C-alpha positions in Angstrom: 0.0 0.0 0.0 1.3 3.5 -0.9 0.7 6.8 0.9 0.3 10.0 -0.9 1.1 13.2 1.0 -0.1 16.5 -0.5 0.3 20.0 1.0 -1.8 21.8 -1.6 -4.2 20.9 -4.4 -4.6 23.2 -7.3 -7.5 22.7 -9.7 -6.4 22.0 -13.3 -7.0 25.1 -15.5 -9.2 26.7 -12.9 -12.0 24.2 -13.5 -12.5 23.4 -9.9 -12.7 20.1 -8.1 -16.0 18.3 -7.9 -16.4 15.1 -5.9 -19.9 13.6 -6.1 -21.7 13.7 -2.7 -19.5 16.3 -1.0 -20.8 19.6 0.3 -19.7 22.4 -2.0 -21.0 25.3 0.0 -23.2 26.1 3.0 -25.3 29.2 3.6 -27.1 29.9 6.9 -29.4 32.7 8.0 -31.2 33.4 11.3 -34.3 35.4 12.0 -33.4 36.6 15.5 -36.2 39.2 15.8 -39.8 38.6 16.8 -42.9 39.4 14.7 -46.6 38.9 14.8 -48.5 37.3 11.9 -52.2 37.1 11.3 -53.9 35.0 8.6 -51.3 35.6 5.9 -48.4 34.0 4.0 -45.1 35.4 5.1 -41.6 34.8 3.7 -39.5 34.7 6.8 -35.9 34.1 5.6 -34.4 34.1 2.1 -30.9 32.9 1.1 -29.5 33.7 -2.4 -27.1 31.0 -3.6 -24.9 31.1 -6.7 -24.5 27.4 -7.8 -20.9 26.2 -7.9 -21.6 23.1 -9.8 -23.8 21.8 -12.6 -26.9 19.8 -11.6 -26.1 20.1 -7.9 -28.6 19.1 -5.3 -29.5 21.5 -2.5 -30.2 20.3 1.0 -32.6 22.7 2.7 -33.1 22.6 6.5 -35.3 25.0 8.5 -36.8 25.5 11.9 -39.5 27.9 12.9 -40.0 28.9 16.5 -43.5 30.2 17.2 -46.5 30.3 19.6 -50.2 31.2 19.1 -52.9 32.8 21.2 -55.1 29.7 20.9 -55.1 29.0 24.6 -56.1 25.4 25.1 -56.7 24.7 21.4 -54.2 22.6 19.5 -51.5 24.4 17.4 -51.7 21.8 14.6 -51.1 21.6 10.9 -54.6 23.0 10.1 -53.6 26.3 11.9 -50.1 26.8 10.8 -48.2 25.8 7.7 -44.6 26.1 6.8 -42.7 25.3 3.6 -39.6 25.9 1.5 -39.6 27.8 -1.8 -37.1 28.0 -4.6 -37.3 31.2 -6.8 -40.9 31.7 -5.4 -42.2 28.2 -6.1 -42.9 25.8 -3.3 -40.6 22.7 -3.1 -40.6 19.6 -0.9 -43.1 18.5 1.7 -46.3 16.7 1.0 -49.7 17.7 -0.5 -52.0 17.0 2.4 -53.5 20.5 2.1 -52.4 21.0 -1.6 -49.7 23.4 -0.6 -46.5 21.4 -0.4 -45.9 21.9 3.3 -43.5 20.3 5.7 -44.6 20.3 9.3 -43.1 18.7 12.4 -44.0 20.2 15.7 -43.3 19.5 19.3 -47.0 19.8 20.1 -47.8 19.7 23.8 -50.9 17.9 25.0 -51.9 21.0 27.0 -50.7 24.5 27.1 -49.9 25.9 30.5 -48.9 29.4 29.8 -48.7 32.0 27.2 -44.9 31.7 27.3 -44.9 28.3 25.6 -43.3 28.1 22.2 -43.4 25.3 19.6 -40.9 24.5 16.9 -41.7 23.3 13.4 -38.7 21.8 11.5 -38.3 20.6 8.0 -35.7 19.2 5.6 -35.8 18.8 1.8 -33.3 17.6 -0.8 -34.0 19.8 -3.9 -32.7 19.0 -7.4 -33.3 22.1 -9.5 -31.1 21.1 -12.5 -29.2 24.4 -12.2 -25.9 25.2 -14.0 -22.8 26.6 -12.3 -23.2 30.4 -12.0 -27.0 30.3 -11.7 -28.5 32.2 -8.8 -31.2 30.4 -6.8 -33.2 32.0 -4.0 -34.4 29.6 -1.2 -37.0 30.8 1.3 -38.5 29.6 4.6 -42.2 30.5 4.3 -45.1 30.2 6.7 -48.9 30.5 6.3 -51.1 31.1 9.3 -54.6 29.8 9.2 -57.0 31.4 11.6 -55.1 32.5 14.7 -52.4 35.1 15.5 -48.9 33.6 15.5 -45.9 35.0 17.4 -42.7 34.2 15.6 -39.6 33.7 17.9 -41.5 34.3 21.2 -44.3 33.2 23.4 -47.7 34.9 22.9 -47.6 36.4 26.4 -44.2 38.1 26.2 -41.8 39.8 23.8 -38.6 38.1 24.9 -36.7 36.8 21.8 -33.5 35.7 23.6 -33.9 31.9 23.3 -36.1 31.4 20.3 -34.6 31.4 16.8 -36.0 30.7 13.3 -33.3 29.6 10.8 -32.7 28.4 7.3 -29.6 26.4 6.1 -28.9 25.6 2.4 -26.1 23.2 1.4 -25.1 22.6 -2.2 -24.2 18.9 -2.8 -22.0 18.0 -5.8 -23.3 15.4 -8.2 
């Protein structure tokens, strides 16, 4: 068996090195402020990515920290919907409501205080067939059904110190 030691790799003719399956770039954005949302669709975080490779896949991960003023009612998928978009069109998720939503929430069986928050998380591997140099805009979007939602805080306070909503985009070489 031989061992190859290398101190520096230089791409040939500036073409770049692309190894299938490796992460080519990572972009991450955090919404650290709080906001109140009532019965509307809101784009919370957008990340613009310039593709480094041809036909790359993009792994999207997002988390939404929120609460509602529903009291003892359930904060479930009929009240609150979250999804990813690419260049304004929804991607990933399922079509249970015909809106391509992902939704996973740490729903509590009962809500004790107006300081409780929930977190919806999602992940999607997107294959947009983009070329190197193409700019893609990925967004974490939420749609509120019939109640007021409080993003990044409990409904009974305005403290945003421990609640964060985020979006991460990773380009995966093919």
